[in-house]
Structure formats: structure tokens, C-alpha cells
C-alpha positions in Angstrom: 26.9 -13.9 0.0 26.2 -13.4 -4.0 25.5 -9.9 -6.0 22.0 -11.2 -6.4 21.2 -11.3 -2.9 20.7 -8.6 0.1 21.1 -10.0 4.1 17.8 -9.2 5.9 17.3 -9.2 9.4 13.8 -8.6 10.9 14.0 -7.4 14.3 11.5 -6.2 17.2 12.3 -5.3 20.8 11.6 -9.0 21.8 12.9 -11.4 19.1 14.5 -11.8 15.7 11.7 -12.6 13.6 13.8 -13.0 10.2 17.0 -13.4 9.0 17.8 -14.4 5.6 19.9 -13.5 2.5 17.2 -12.7 -0.2 16.2 -11.3 -3.6 13.7 -8.6 -2.8 11.6 -7.5 -0.3 8.4 -5.0 -0.2 7.8 -2.8 2.7 5.4 -0.3 3.6 7.2 3.3 4.6 5.9 6.2 6.1 6.3 7.8 2.5 4.8 4.7 0.6 5.7 1.2 -0.2 9.3 0.6 -1.6 10.7 -2.5 -3.3 14.5 -3.3 -2.3 16.6 -5.4 -4.5 20.5 -6.2 -3.9 22.6 -3.0 -4.3 19.8 -0.7 -3.6 20.7 2.7 -2.9 21.3 3.4 0.9 18.1 4.9 2.8 16.8 5.0 6.4 13.1 5.4 6.4 10.5 5.1 8.8 8.3 2.6 8.3 3.9 2.4 8.6 1.9 -0.2 9.0 1.2 -2.8 6.9 2.3 -6.0 4.8 6.0 -6.9 4.0 6.4 -9.2 1.3 9.8 -11.0 1.0 10.9 -13.2 -1.8 14.2 -15.2 -1.9 14.5 -15.6 -5.4 14.0 -19.5 -5.1 10.1 -19.3 -5.5 9.6 -18.7 -2.1 7.9 -16.1 -0.7 6.9 -15.0 3.0 4.4 -12.6 4.2 4.7 -10.5 7.3 2.6 -7.8 9.5 5.3 -5.0 10.2 3.8 -2.8 12.8 5.9 0.5 12.1 9.7 1.1 13.1 12.8 1.9 11.1 14.4 0.5 7.9 18.2 0.9 7.3 19.8 -0.3 4.0 23.3 0.0 3.1 25.9 -2.1 1.2 24.2 -5.6 0.9 22.3 -5.5 4.1 18.9 -4.8 5.2 17.5 -4.1 8.3 14.4 -3.6 9.8 14.0 -2.3 13.3 10.1 -2.9 13.9 7.5 -2.1 16.8 6.2 -5.3 15.9 6.5 -8.0 13.2 4.6 -11.2 12.8 5.0 -14.0 9.8 1.6 -14.8 8.6 1.0 -18.0 9.9 2.2 -16.2 13.4 -0.7 -14.0 13.8 -3.7 -15.0 16.0 -7.0 -13.8 13.9 -9.1 -14.2 17.3 -7.2 -11.8 19.1 -6.9 -9.6 15.9 -10.4 -9.7 15.5 -11.2 -8.9 19.3 -8.5 -6.1 19.1 -10.3 -4.8 16.3 -13.8 -5.0 17.7 -12.5 -2.9 21.0 -11.2 0.2 18.7 -14.3 0.2 16.8 -16.3 0.3 19.9 -14.3 3.3 21.5 -14.1 5.0 18.2 -18.0 4.3 18.0 -18.9 5.4 21.7 -16.1 8.6 22.1 -15.2 10.1 25.4 -13.8 13.5 26.1 -10.6 11.4 27.6 -10.5 9.1 24.8 -6.7 9.1 22.7 -8.4 9.3 19.1 -5.0 8.9 17.8 -4.1 5.3 19.6 -7.5 4.1 18.8 -7.3 4.8 15.3 -3.7 3.2 15.2 -4.8 0.1 17.2 -7.7 -0.4 14.5 -5.4 0.2 11.5 -2.7 -2.7 12.9 -5.8 -5.0 13.8 -7.5 -4.7 10.1 -3.9 -5.2 8.5 -3.2 -8.6 10.9 -6.5 -9.5 9.8 -6.0 -9.0 6.1 -2.7 -10.5 5.9 -3.6 -13.8 7.6 -7.1 -14.2 5.7 -5.1 -13.8 2.3 -2.9 -16.9 2.9 
């Protein structure tokens, strides 16, 4: 690997979503979005739900949905251990729109046994998926 690339792996409990040497990536962390270039300072961070962008340095860019998890950067390697992650083209917009509607209904018709935090998190994930898919 050259000094102008960082090895990036994005994995979920189900599969390896992405693996390549890249020039740069931008990812939402629990303390704000960060950009990571080769030779980045070592870091371990929690991930927020949102959009991740990857630039391979050759004009190719990739956009993914990341549904929380952890990021570890050290040396010339970065690993994203995501609860969920989907490439833009793999997002099922119809499914995300249905999930959004369900979450909105739950929040609009609250009952005593509703887990509000869980419903709000589901709504946030659905909104982010739709946004990412439609910004193609």
C-alpha cells in the first residue's frame, strides 16, 4: 500500500460491506462527522447514524448508510464495525419509507408501553436511508 492510501474495511454482523485501499472517507461519529486521510491520528470512536462517503483518489466516490457502531483507525488501516451499513444502490427505498411511516405512527399515537427512544432511532435510520438513496 502506498503512503497516499488507507486500508478501509466496513463490516456488519452479517457481512463485509466494503474493503479497499482509499484516499479519504468521511463518517458520522457520536461526537461529530470526521474526515479520515492516510496517516490519520489513531482513534477509536462510536458511530452515529448517517451518511458515509468514500473517495478512492481516482475520481471514484461511494456513498453508504451507516447505522451506528464503532470506528478504529490506526497506522494505515481503518475498520468500521457497523450495526448496519448499506451502499447507496443497495438501499431499499420502499422498505425505508414503510419503516418511516411505522415509526411516525408509533410516535403520533403514543401508548404507555412505547419505547420512545427506539421509535425515534428507527425514524432517524429510515430518514437517513431515504435521504442517501434519493441523493444519487
